[in-house]
Backbone as JSON, one array per atom type, in Angstrom:
{
  "sequence": "XXXXXXXXXXXXXXXXXXXXXXXXXXXXXXXXXXXXXXXXXXXXXXXXXXXXXXXXXXXXXXXXXXXXXXXXXXXXXXXXXX",
  "N": [[140.79, 162.95, -28.8], [142.56, 161.06, -26.44], [142.42, 161.46, -22.9], [145.24, 161.81, -21.04], [145.88, 162.35, -18.45], [146.7, 161.77, -15.02], [144.73, 160.18, -12.54], [144.55, 160.22, -9.15], [144.55, 158.08, -6.25], [144.15, 159.01, -3.6], [143.19, 161.82, -1.8], [143.1, 164.72, 0.24], [141.22, 167.41, 1.33], [141.39, 170.42, 2.97], [139.08, 172.49, 3.76], [138.71, 174.75, 5.39], [141.27, 175.88, 5.6], [142.02, 175.91, 2.99], [143.72, 173.96, 1.77], [145.18, 171.45, -0.13], [145.94, 168.04, -0.03], [147.59, 165.6, -1.76], [148.05, 162.26, -2.59], [149.82, 160.07, -4.57], [149.63, 157.34, -4.76], [148.15, 154.51, -3.07], [149.77, 153.64, -1.04], [151.57, 155.49, -0.15], [152.6, 158.02, 2.16], [152.82, 161.08, 4.06], [154.77, 160.71, 5.98], [156.74, 159.12, 5.01], [157.99, 160.62, 3.18], [159.65, 163.55, 1.89], [158.98, 167.0, 1.74], [159.29, 169.61, -0.59], [159.24, 173.04, -1.37], [158.52, 173.74, -4.46], [157.39, 175.65, -6.04], [155.9, 178.82, -5.2], [153.78, 178.17, -2.52], [153.31, 175.59, -3.39], [154.04, 172.41, -2.72], [156.08, 169.65, -3.32], [156.06, 166.28, -2.69], [158.48, 163.88, -2.1], [159.61, 160.55, -2.22], [161.65, 159.37, 0.35], [163.59, 157.44, -0.06], [163.64, 156.61, -2.82], [163.41, 158.99, -4.24], [161.28, 159.52, -5.83], [158.41, 161.26, -7.04], [155.72, 161.43, -4.89], [153.53, 162.75, -4.01], [151.59, 165.77, -3.37], [151.36, 168.94, -1.72], [149.25, 171.57, -1.57], [148.97, 174.85, -0.91], [146.49, 177.38, -0.41], [144.74, 176.36, -2.38], [142.41, 176.75, -4.11], [142.97, 179.25, -5.17], [145.32, 178.74, -6.5], [144.78, 176.84, -8.43], [144.65, 177.1, -11.31], [147.34, 177.69, -11.85], [148.73, 175.42, -10.84], [147.66, 173.45, -12.46], [148.66, 174.17, -14.9], [151.44, 173.96, -14.47], [151.79, 171.27, -13.74], [150.52, 169.43, -15.82], [150.05, 166.73, -16.19], [148.71, 165.68, -14.06], [145.46, 165.41, -12.7], [144.15, 167.73, -11.24], [141.8, 169.17, -11.25], [139.78, 167.35, -11.09], [139.06, 166.8, -8.52], [136.64, 166.61, -6.07], [135.55, 169.14, -4.16]],
  "CA": [[142.07, 162.64, -28.21], [142.44, 160.45, -25.12], [142.95, 162.22, -21.78], [146.34, 161.04, -20.45], [146.17, 162.82, -17.09], [146.6, 160.78, -13.95], [143.79, 160.38, -11.44], [145.21, 159.61, -8.01], [143.58, 157.43, -5.37], [143.95, 159.59, -2.27], [143.37, 163.27, -1.65], [142.42, 165.31, 1.39], [141.09, 168.84, 1.18], [141.05, 171.15, 4.19], [138.34, 173.65, 3.26], [138.93, 175.9, 6.27], [142.58, 176.48, 5.3], [142.2, 175.82, 1.53], [144.94, 173.19, 1.52], [144.94, 170.14, -0.73], [146.98, 167.02, 0.1], [147.38, 164.57, -2.78], [148.97, 161.12, -2.55], [149.7, 159.49, -5.89], [149.24, 155.93, -4.67], [147.52, 154.17, -1.79], [150.75, 153.21, -0.05], [152.46, 156.56, 0.29], [152.1, 158.98, 3.15], [153.78, 162.16, 4.26], [155.82, 160.33, 6.92], [157.79, 158.44, 4.24], [158.4, 161.53, 2.12], [160.07, 164.91, 2.22], [158.3, 167.98, 0.88], [160.04, 170.81, -0.93], [158.42, 174.04, -2.04], [159.06, 173.93, -5.79], [156.81, 176.92, -6.46], [155.23, 179.39, -4.03], [152.58, 177.47, -2.02], [153.18, 174.26, -4.01], [155.05, 171.51, -2.17], [156.13, 168.34, -3.96], [156.55, 165.27, -1.75], [159.29, 162.86, -2.76], [159.99, 159.4, -1.42], [162.97, 159.57, 0.94], [164.54, 156.44, -0.55], [163.73, 156.57, -4.28], [163.31, 160.35, -4.77], [160.13, 159.56, -6.73], [157.31, 162.12, -6.6], [154.65, 160.61, -4.33], [152.37, 163.55, -3.64], [151.65, 167.23, -3.39], [150.6, 169.73, -0.75], [149.04, 172.84, -2.25], [148.36, 175.86, -0.06], [145.62, 178.27, -1.19], [144.46, 175.53, -3.54], [141.48, 177.32, -5.08], [143.64, 180.38, -5.82], [146.44, 178.23, -7.29], [144.36, 175.73, -9.29], [145.09, 177.33, -12.69], [148.8, 177.62, -11.89], [149.17, 174.04, -10.65], [147.23, 172.69, -13.64], [149.61, 174.53, -15.97], [152.77, 173.46, -14.12], [151.74, 169.8, -13.71], [149.35, 169.04, -16.61], [149.87, 165.28, -16.17], [147.85, 165.34, -12.92], [144.12, 165.96, -12.9], [143.76, 168.4, -10.01], [140.43, 169.69, -11.38], [138.81, 166.28, -10.89], [138.81, 166.64, -7.09], [135.4, 167.19, -5.57], [135.85, 169.86, -2.92]],
  "C": [[141.86, 162.12, -26.79], [143.08, 161.35, -24.05], [143.98, 161.36, -21.06], [146.65, 161.45, -19.01], [145.92, 161.72, -16.07], [145.5, 161.16, -12.96], [144.33, 159.57, -10.27], [144.18, 159.1, -7.01], [143.26, 158.16, -4.07], [144.16, 161.1, -2.32], [142.58, 163.71, -0.42], [142.39, 166.81, 1.19], [140.63, 169.45, 2.49], [140.41, 172.46, 3.74], [138.6, 174.9, 4.09], [140.23, 176.63, 5.92], [142.91, 176.48, 3.81], [143.51, 175.14, 1.17], [144.54, 171.82, 0.97], [146.16, 169.26, -0.52], [146.64, 165.93, -0.9], [148.46, 163.51, -2.62], [148.76, 160.32, -3.82], [149.46, 157.98, -5.9], [148.76, 155.64, -3.25], [148.52, 153.89, -0.69], [151.67, 154.32, 0.44], [151.79, 157.41, 1.36], [153.19, 159.99, 3.43], [154.9, 161.81, 5.23], [156.98, 159.64, 6.21], [158.37, 159.36, 3.17], [158.85, 162.87, 2.69], [159.42, 165.86, 1.24], [159.22, 169.18, 0.66], [159.13, 171.76, -1.68], [159.06, 174.35, -3.4], [158.58, 175.23, -6.43], [156.13, 177.51, -5.24], [153.91, 178.68, -3.73], [152.36, 176.1, -2.63], [154.35, 173.4, -3.55], [154.94, 170.16, -2.88], [156.75, 167.38, -2.97], [157.27, 164.18, -2.53], [159.66, 161.78, -1.76], [161.42, 159.58, -0.93], [164.01, 158.6, 0.4], [164.74, 156.55, -2.06], [163.75, 157.94, -4.95], [162.18, 160.49, -5.79], [159.07, 160.5, -6.16], [156.15, 161.25, -6.14], [153.42, 161.42, -3.93], [152.64, 165.03, -3.71], [150.92, 167.78, -2.17], [150.49, 171.11, -1.36], [148.3, 173.78, -1.32], [147.56, 176.81, -0.96], [145.23, 177.59, -2.5], [143.54, 176.2, -4.56], [142.09, 178.52, -5.82], [144.73, 179.9, -6.78], [146.06, 177.15, -8.29], [144.84, 175.93, -10.73], [146.6, 177.17, -12.83], [149.28, 176.17, -11.79], [148.8, 173.16, -11.84], [148.17, 172.97, -14.81], [150.98, 173.91, -15.71], [152.83, 171.93, -14.21], [150.52, 169.3, -14.49], [149.08, 167.53, -16.59], [148.99, 164.8, -15.01], [146.53, 166.08, -13.04], [143.6, 166.59, -11.61], [142.3, 168.9, -10.07], [139.37, 168.62, -11.13], [138.41, 166.1, -9.43], [137.52, 167.34, -6.71], [135.68, 167.84, -4.22], [134.63, 169.96, -2.04]]
}
């Protein structure tokens, strides 16, 4: 079966604070988006104009990896090299 998960072009991982920032395309950034905490420690960034999901900020990423993978299976969070 083909893997349909999305691999995104931009991610930043802050190892000291265990925070992952993911941007779903090369043109988005956190200044053009608003973040809402949809689940504890999981913020979804949405474009201020279109309301489209453009990224994620995940606090305590290594502790929340299983949870985020279950909640958002369409994104390949496990592919990120930390």
